[in-house]
C-alpha positions as CSV (number, residue, x, y, z in Angstrom):
1,M,0.0,0.0,0.0
2,D,1.6,3.2,-1.2
3,A,1.8,6.2,1.2
4,T,-0.6,9.0,0.4
5,A,1.0,12.3,-0.4
6,F,0.3,15.4,1.6
7,Y,0.4,19.0,0.3
8,V,2.9,21.8,0.8
9,A,1.9,25.1,-0.9
10,G,-0.5,23.1,-3.1
11,A,2.0,20.6,-4.3
12,E,2.1,16.8,-3.6
13,V,5.0,15.8,-1.4
14,H,6.1,12.9,0.9
15,G,7.8,13.3,4.2
16,S,9.6,10.9,6.6
17,G,8.4,8.5,9.2
18,E,5.5,6.4,8.0
19,V,2.0,7.0,9.5
20,T,-0.2,3.9,9.4
21,V,-3.9,4.5,9.7
22,T,-6.0,1.6,11.1
23,H,-9.7,0.9,11.1
24,P,-11.1,1.3,14.7
25,W,-13.5,-1.6,14.1
26,D,-11.0,-4.4,13.3
27,G,-7.6,-2.8,13.4
28,R,-6.8,-3.5,9.7
29,T,-4.6,-1.0,7.9
30,V,-6.7,1.4,5.7
31,G,-3.9,3.7,4.5
32,R,-0.5,5.2,5.0
33,T,1.0,8.7,4.8
34,T,4.1,10.3,6.2
35,W,4.9,13.0,8.7
36,A,5.9,16.4,7.3
37,R,9.5,17.3,7.9
38,E,10.6,20.5,9.6
39,D,11.8,22.0,6.3
40,Q,8.4,21.1,4.7
41,V,6.5,22.8,7.5
42,E,8.7,25.9,7.1
43,A,8.1,25.9,3.3
44,A,4.3,25.7,3.9
45,V,4.3,28.6,6.3
46,A,6.6,30.7,4.2
47,A,4.5,30.1,1.1
48,A,1.3,31.1,3.0
49,A,3.0,34.3,4.2
50,E,4.4,35.1,0.8
51,V,1.1,34.6,-1.0
52,A,-1.1,36.4,1.6
53,E,-1.2,39.8,-0.3
54,E,-2.0,38.1,-3.6
55,A,-4.6,35.9,-1.9
56,A,-6.4,38.9,-0.4
57,A,-6.6,40.5,-3.8
58,L,-8.0,37.5,-5.6
59,P,-11.3,38.3,-7.5
60,A,-14.4,37.0,-5.9
61,H,-15.2,34.9,-9.0
62,L,-11.9,33.0,-8.7
63,R,-12.4,32.2,-5.0
64,A,-16.0,31.2,-5.6
65,A,-15.1,29.0,-8.6
66,A,-12.5,27.1,-6.6
67,L,-15.0,26.5,-3.8
68,D,-17.7,25.5,-6.2
69,H,-15.3,23.0,-7.8
70,V,-14.6,21.4,-4.4
71,S,-18.3,21.2,-3.6
72,R,-19.0,19.5,-6.9
73,R,-16.1,17.0,-6.6
74,L,-17.1,16.0,-3.1
75,A,-20.6,15.3,-4.4
76,E,-19.3,13.3,-7.3
77,R,-17.1,11.1,-5.0
78,R,-19.6,10.9,-2.2
79,Q,-19.6,7.1,-1.7
80,E,-15.8,6.8,-1.9
81,I,-15.2,9.6,0.6
82,A,-17.9,8.3,3.0
83,E,-16.2,4.8,2.9
84,L,-12.8,6.5,3.7
85,I,-14.3,8.4,6.6
86,T,-15.8,5.1,8.0
87,A,-12.5,3.3,7.5
88,E,-10.3,5.7,9.3
89,N,-12.8,7.1,11.9
90,G,-15.0,4.1,12.5
91,K,-18.3,6.0,12.3
92,P,-21.1,4.1,10.6
93,I,-21.4,4.6,6.9
94,K,-24.8,6.1,7.5
95,W,-23.3,9.0,9.4
96,A,-20.2,9.2,7.2
97,S,-22.5,9.8,4.2
98,V,-24.3,12.6,6.1
99,E,-20.9,14.1,6.8
100,V,-20.0,14.2,3.1
101,D,-23.3,15.8,2.3
102,R,-22.7,18.5,4.9
103,A,-19.2,19.3,3.5
104,V,-20.7,19.6,0.0
105,S,-23.1,22.2,1.5
106,V,-20.3,24.0,3.4
107,F,-18.2,24.6,0.3
108,R,-21.3,25.6,-1.7
109,W,-22.2,28.1,1.1
110,A,-18.7,29.4,1.1
111,A,-18.8,30.0,-2.7
112,E,-22.0,31.9,-2.3
113,E,-20.7,34.0,0.6
114,A,-17.5,34.8,-1.3
115,R,-19.6,36.3,-4.1
116,R,-21.5,38.6,-1.6
117,F,-18.7,39.4,0.8
118,S,-18.8,43.1,-0.1
119,G,-18.8,45.3,3.0
120,D,-21.2,48.3,3.4
121,L,-21.5,52.0,3.2
122,Q,-22.1,54.3,6.2
123,R,-23.3,57.9,5.7
124,L,-21.4,60.2,8.1
125,D,-23.5,63.3,7.7
126,T,-25.5,62.3,10.8
127,D,-23.6,65.1,12.5
128,P,-22.7,68.5,11.0
129,G,-19.0,67.6,11.1
130,G,-19.6,64.7,8.7
131,A,-21.4,66.6,6.0
132,G,-20.2,65.5,2.6
133,R,-18.6,62.4,3.9
134,I,-19.3,58.7,3.5
135,A,-17.5,55.6,4.8
136,V,-16.8,52.5,2.8
137,V,-16.3,49.6,5.3
138,T,-14.8,46.4,4.0
139,R,-13.3,43.4,5.7
140,V,-9.8,42.2,4.9
141,P,-8.1,39.0,5.9
142,R,-6.1,39.1,9.2
143,G,-3.5,37.0,7.4
144,P,-2.8,33.3,6.9
145,V,-4.8,30.8,9.0
146,L,-3.6,27.8,11.0
147,G,-6.4,25.3,11.1
148,I,-6.2,22.4,13.6
149,S,-9.0,19.8,13.2
150,P,-10.1,16.8,15.3
151,F,-10.7,13.2,14.4
152,N,-14.5,13.0,15.0
153,F,-15.5,14.8,11.7
154,P,-12.4,14.4,9.5
155,L,-14.1,16.0,6.5
156,N,-16.7,18.5,7.7
157,L,-14.7,20.1,10.5
158,V,-11.8,20.5,8.1
159,A,-14.3,22.1,5.6
160,H,-15.3,24.6,8.3
161,K,-11.8,25.8,8.5
162,V,-10.7,25.6,4.9
163,A,-13.8,26.9,3.1
164,P,-14.2,30.2,5.0
165,A,-10.5,30.9,4.7
166,L,-10.5,30.5,1.0
167,A,-13.7,32.5,0.7
168,V,-12.1,35.6,2.2
169,G,-8.8,35.1,0.4
170,A,-6.7,33.9,3.4
171,P,-4.1,31.2,2.9
172,I,-4.6,28.2,5.3
173,V,-2.1,25.7,6.7
174,L,-4.1,22.7,8.0
175,K,-3.0,20.2,10.5
176,P,-5.5,17.3,10.5
177,A,-5.9,14.9,13.5
178,P,-3.1,12.2,13.4
179,A,-5.7,9.4,13.7
180,T,-7.6,10.6,10.6
181,P,-5.4,12.4,8.1
182,L,-6.5,10.5,5.0
183,T,-9.8,12.3,4.4
184,A,-8.1,15.7,4.7
185,L,-5.5,14.6,2.2
186,L,-8.2,13.6,-0.2
187,L,-9.7,17.1,0.2
188,G,-6.3,18.5,-0.5
189,S,-6.2,16.6,-3.8
190,L,-9.5,18.4,-4.8
191,L,-8.1,21.8,-3.8
192,A,-5.1,21.0,-6.0
193,E,-7.4,20.7,-9.0
194,T,-8.4,24.4,-8.7
195,D,-6.7,27.5,-10.0
196,L,-5.8,28.8,-6.6
197,P,-2.3,30.2,-6.4
198,A,0.5,28.2,-4.9
199,G,0.7,28.7,-1.2
200,M,-3.0,29.2,-0.7
201,F,-3.3,25.8,1.1
202,S,-1.1,23.2,2.7
203,V,-2.2,20.0,4.5
204,L,0.5,18.8,6.9
205,P,0.3,15.5,8.8
206,L,2.0,16.2,12.1
207,P,2.0,14.6,15.6
208,N,0.2,16.7,18.1
209,E,3.3,17.6,20.0
210,R,4.7,19.4,16.9
211,A,1.7,21.7,16.6
212,A,3.2,24.1,19.1
213,G,5.7,25.5,16.6
214,L,2.9,26.3,14.2
215,V,0.8,27.9,17.0
216,G,3.7,30.1,18.0
217,D,4.7,31.1,14.4
218,P,3.9,34.9,14.0
219,R,3.4,34.4,10.3
220,L,0.1,32.6,11.1
221,P,-1.8,35.3,12.9
222,V,-5.1,33.4,13.0
223,V,-5.5,30.0,14.8
224,S,-8.7,28.0,14.4
225,F,-8.8,25.0,16.7
226,T,-11.4,22.3,17.4
227,G,-10.6,19.8,20.1
228,S,-10.2,19.4,23.8
229,G,-10.5,22.2,26.4
230,R,-7.0,21.4,27.8
231,V,-5.3,21.9,24.4
232,G,-7.5,24.9,23.7
233,A,-6.3,26.5,27.0
234,Q,-2.7,25.8,26.0
235,I,-3.2,27.5,22.7
236,R,-4.7,30.6,24.3
237,R,-1.7,30.9,26.6
238,A,0.8,30.2,23.8
239,A,-0.7,32.7,21.4
240,P,-2.0,35.7,23.4
241,D,-1.4,38.1,20.6
242,K,-3.1,36.1,17.9
243,H,-6.8,35.9,16.9
244,V,-7.9,32.6,18.2
245,T,-11.1,30.7,17.5
246,L,-11.7,27.7,19.8
247,E,-14.5,25.1,19.6
248,L,-13.9,23.0,22.7
249,G,-16.9,20.8,23.2
250,G,-19.2,20.4,26.2
251,N,-21.6,18.1,28.0
252,A,-24.7,18.9,26.1
253,A,-28.0,18.8,28.0
254,V,-31.6,18.3,27.0
255,L,-34.6,19.5,29.0
256,V,-38.0,17.7,28.5
257,C,-40.4,20.3,29.8
258,G,-43.7,19.7,31.7
259,D,-45.9,20.5,28.8
260,Y,-44.3,17.8,26.6
261,G,-46.3,14.9,28.0
262,S,-48.3,13.2,25.2
263,D,-47.3,9.8,24.0
264,E,-46.4,11.2,20.6
265,D,-44.2,13.9,22.3
266,L,-42.4,11.5,24.5
267,D,-41.8,8.9,21.8
268,W,-40.3,11.7,19.6
269,A,-38.1,12.9,22.4
270,A,-36.9,9.4,23.3
271,T,-36.1,8.6,19.7
272,R,-34.1,11.8,19.2
273,I,-32.2,11.5,22.5
274,A,-31.4,7.9,21.9
275,T,-30.1,8.5,18.4
276,F,-28.1,11.6,19.1
277,G,-26.7,10.5,22.5
278,T,-25.0,7.6,20.7
279,Y,-24.4,8.8,17.1
280,Q,-20.7,8.9,16.2
281,A,-20.4,6.6,19.2
282,G,-21.1,9.7,21.3
283,Q,-17.9,11.3,19.9
284,S,-19.6,14.6,19.1
285,C,-19.3,17.8,21.1
286,I,-23.1,18.3,20.9
287,A,-24.0,14.6,21.5
288,V,-26.7,14.4,24.1
289,Q,-25.1,13.7,27.5
290,R,-27.4,15.1,30.2
291,V,-31.1,14.5,30.0
292,L,-33.3,16.5,32.5
293,V,-36.9,15.3,32.6
294,H,-39.8,17.1,34.3
295,Q,-41.1,15.0,37.2
296,G,-44.0,12.8,36.3
297,L,-43.2,12.3,32.6
298,D,-42.9,8.7,31.5
299,L,-39.7,9.2,29.3
300,L,-37.2,6.7,30.8
301,P,-38.9,3.4,29.7
302,R,-39.3,4.8,26.2
303,L,-35.7,6.0,26.1
304,V,-34.4,2.6,27.2
305,R,-36.4,0.9,24.5
306,A,-35.1,3.4,21.9
307,V,-31.5,2.9,23.0
308,E,-31.7,-0.9,23.1
309,S,-33.2,-0.9,19.5
310,L,-30.1,0.8,18.1
311,R,-28.0,-1.6,16.0
312,T,-24.3,-1.8,16.8
313,G,-21.5,-3.5,14.9
314,D,-19.5,-3.2,11.7
315,P,-19.8,0.4,10.7
316,A,-19.6,-0.6,7.0
317,D,-23.1,-2.1,7.4
318,P,-25.7,0.4,6.3
319,A,-28.0,-0.8,9.1
320,V,-25.5,-0.1,11.9
321,E,-26.2,3.1,13.8
322,V,-23.5,2.9,16.6
323,G,-20.0,1.9,15.7
324,P,-16.7,1.7,17.5
325,M,-14.9,4.5,19.3
326,I,-11.8,5.9,17.7
327,S,-9.5,3.6,19.8
328,E,-9.6,1.0,22.6
329,E,-7.9,3.6,24.8
330,A,-10.9,6.0,24.3
331,A,-13.4,3.1,25.0
332,R,-11.4,2.2,28.2
333,R,-11.6,5.8,29.4
334,V,-15.4,5.8,29.0
335,E,-15.6,2.5,30.7
336,S,-13.6,3.8,33.7
337,W,-15.8,6.9,34.0
338,V,-19.0,4.8,34.0
339,D,-17.5,2.4,36.5
340,A,-16.5,5.3,38.8
341,A,-20.1,6.7,38.6
342,V,-21.5,3.3,39.5
343,A,-19.1,3.0,42.5
344,A,-20.4,6.4,43.6
345,G,-24.0,5.3,43.5
346,A,-25.2,5.5,39.9
347,T,-27.4,2.8,38.3
348,V,-26.8,1.3,34.9
349,V,-30.2,1.0,33.3
350,T,-28.9,-0.4,30.0
351,G,-25.5,-0.9,28.4
352,G,-22.4,-0.3,30.5
353,K,-20.2,-2.9,28.7
354,R,-17.1,-2.6,26.5
355,D,-16.0,-4.9,23.8
356,G,-12.7,-3.8,22.4
357,T,-13.1,-0.4,20.8
358,T,-16.9,-0.6,21.1
359,Y,-18.7,0.8,24.2
360,A,-22.4,-0.2,24.3
361,P,-25.0,2.6,24.3
362,T,-25.5,3.3,27.9
363,I,-28.2,5.0,30.1
364,L,-27.3,5.9,33.7
365,T,-29.6,7.2,36.5
366,D,-28.9,8.3,40.1
367,V,-25.6,9.8,39.1
368,P,-23.9,12.2,41.5
369,A,-23.5,15.7,40.2
370,D,-19.8,15.7,40.5
371,A,-19.3,12.4,38.6
372,K,-17.2,12.8,35.4
373,V,-20.0,11.5,33.2
374,V,-22.0,14.5,34.3
375,A,-19.5,17.2,35.0
376,E,-17.0,16.6,32.1
377,E,-17.4,15.8,28.4
378,V,-17.8,12.0,28.3
379,F,-17.3,11.9,24.5
380,G,-18.8,8.4,24.4
381,P,-22.3,6.8,24.0
382,V,-23.4,7.5,27.6
383,I,-26.7,9.3,28.5
384,V,-27.3,10.4,32.1
385,V,-31.0,10.9,33.0
386,S,-32.2,13.0,36.0
387,E,-35.6,14.3,37.1
388,V,-36.2,18.0,37.8
389,A,-39.1,19.5,39.8
390,S,-39.8,22.3,37.3
391,D,-38.7,23.8,34.0
392,E,-37.0,26.5,35.9
393,A,-35.0,23.9,37.9
394,G,-34.1,22.4,34.5
395,F,-32.6,25.7,33.3
396,T,-30.6,25.9,36.5
397,A,-29.3,22.4,36.1
398,I,-28.3,23.0,32.4
399,N,-26.4,26.1,33.5
400,D,-24.7,24.2,36.3
401,S,-21.8,23.2,34.1
402,A,-18.3,24.4,33.1
403,Y,-19.5,24.2,29.5
404,G,-22.0,26.0,27.3
405,L,-22.1,24.9,23.7
406,Q,-25.7,24.0,22.8
407,A,-28.8,22.8,24.7
408,G,-32.1,21.2,23.6
409,V,-35.5,22.1,25.0
410,F,-38.5,19.9,24.3
411,T,-41.5,22.2,24.7
412,H,-44.5,23.5,22.8
413,S,-44.6,26.7,24.8
414,L,-43.4,29.9,23.0
415,Q,-42.9,31.5,26.4
416,T,-40.7,28.6,27.6
417,A,-38.7,28.7,24.4
418,F,-37.9,32.4,24.8
419,A,-37.2,31.9,28.5
420,A,-34.7,29.1,27.6
421,H,-33.1,31.4,25.0
422,R,-32.8,34.2,27.5
423,R,-31.7,32.1,30.5
424,L,-29.5,29.3,29.2
425,Q,-25.8,30.0,29.2
426,V,-25.0,28.3,25.8
427,G,-24.1,29.3,22.3
428,G,-27.3,27.8,20.9
429,V,-30.7,26.6,22.1
430,I,-32.6,24.0,19.9
431,V,-36.3,24.1,20.7
432,G,-38.3,20.9,20.0
433,D,-35.2,18.8,19.4
434,V,-31.8,17.7,20.7
435,P,-28.7,20.0,21.0
436,S,-27.0,17.9,18.3
437,Y,-28.8,19.8,15.5
438,R,-26.4,22.0,13.5
439,A,-27.0,23.8,10.3
440,D,-23.6,24.5,8.8
441,Q,-24.4,28.1,7.8
442,M,-25.6,29.2,11.3
443,P,-23.2,30.7,13.9
444,Y,-21.9,27.8,16.0
445,G,-19.8,27.9,19.1
446,G,-20.1,28.2,22.8
447,V,-19.4,30.1,26.0
448,K,-17.6,29.3,29.2
449,G,-15.4,26.2,28.7
450,S,-16.9,25.5,25.3
451,G,-14.6,28.0,23.6
452,V,-14.5,31.4,22.0
453,G,-15.6,32.6,18.5
454,R,-18.0,31.1,16.1
455,E,-17.9,28.8,13.2
456,G,-20.5,28.5,10.4
457,V,-19.3,29.9,7.1
458,A,-20.3,33.6,7.3
459,S,-19.3,33.7,11.0
460,A,-15.9,32.2,10.4
461,M,-15.3,34.6,7.5
462,A,-16.0,37.4,9.9
463,D,-13.6,35.8,12.4
464,Y,-10.8,35.5,9.8
465,T,-11.1,39.1,8.8
466,E,-11.1,42.6,10.3
467,P,-12.8,45.8,9.2
468,R,-11.0,48.4,7.1
469,V,-12.6,51.9,6.7
470,M,-12.2,54.4,3.8
471,V,-13.8,57.8,4.3
472,L,-14.7,59.7,1.1
473,T,-14.8,63.5,1.5
474,G,-16.7,66.0,-0.5
475,V,-19.4,63.6,-1.6
476,E,-22.9,64.9,-2.3
477,L,-25.4,62.4,-0.8
């Protein structure tokens, strides 16, 4: 099996030290690449810095055409790319196909946004001193972007860094997750088919410990990172003078309100919670982790049935909904957290078993508030169910967290929906559904330990740029 090339300034290269990518389900080798050498990293960063001025001046039609091309090519190779995601990540082919479709949309949105990224006019004659003056306000790239992406969405979370950067005319140096580099390299091959100038993009396989050099490099003034809170905090400390966007995850909560009590309502809530507490094997920062149920609602038996009906197994099987975790180490960590919760008094209602890299979809009750499966991000297929005396108590419980990414509120009440939006300390409130819903064009990010800044194509474009004002004098309005 030949090693897959990576990209330095848009050109295919090979490095040193072979990287073997294995399938989380059965451990077989699915591909190989190499680590980027120090001289190749330097060449990538130098090329990004050198092309930055040219990139910022690229016509909108050229940037949009490149993004449109990538969107089309992703759609054309949908099945192949989905199978690659499944092979290196372990997520069921069902969810891998959804991920490809979302990336198609992200690049399409970026192409559209690139065409309308025009700035605005402000009349200044609102005061006598501004008579005859008008301001032209545009946004210009802050400079080359360093994108650091995680393993759990090896295509779409890469897309959320690459597409907005190219849309605004900012070069990007991407470091994909070491466990899942192959999908990012395939995306690099599609970018290489475009007419973007050399230096606009590089995709560098690097071990995580070598990312510090890139984070500290002053030629990369923007850092966009998705991953753990611990690493995010290290990046903020290491790059205090840079513009940093951090998406750091959370322990997403759902509140099932008192008015949501019909059989139809509870069946819907149970199905959605079961599905999105365990999809991606729970390895999603907005997977349902905490479920807060208004006292008296008969949700738990329905949720147990829904979870137990989920099919686990070989992720290549289209019927499988819950596949393996990224590694046995990750599955063992989840196992240890659940075991610790049980030792502290929690009850395993269903699941609670590990088989190699697979951790069974699990429901826990009676969990102490300070247990890791409640207080931290479990990042596994574990759902903790608790009762609350009122909707207000549910809001309080959701906010009793170091994190604040998204929350779901099952209610029919418009007043409750607006109260949740006002009260909940999160980046997004999903009413009538789980917190796992994300439209790729909407602002996405969190507060508290869940990070800083927003993704979503237009939001990331704003993050990667800064305003520049030109005042015209002697203009008759």
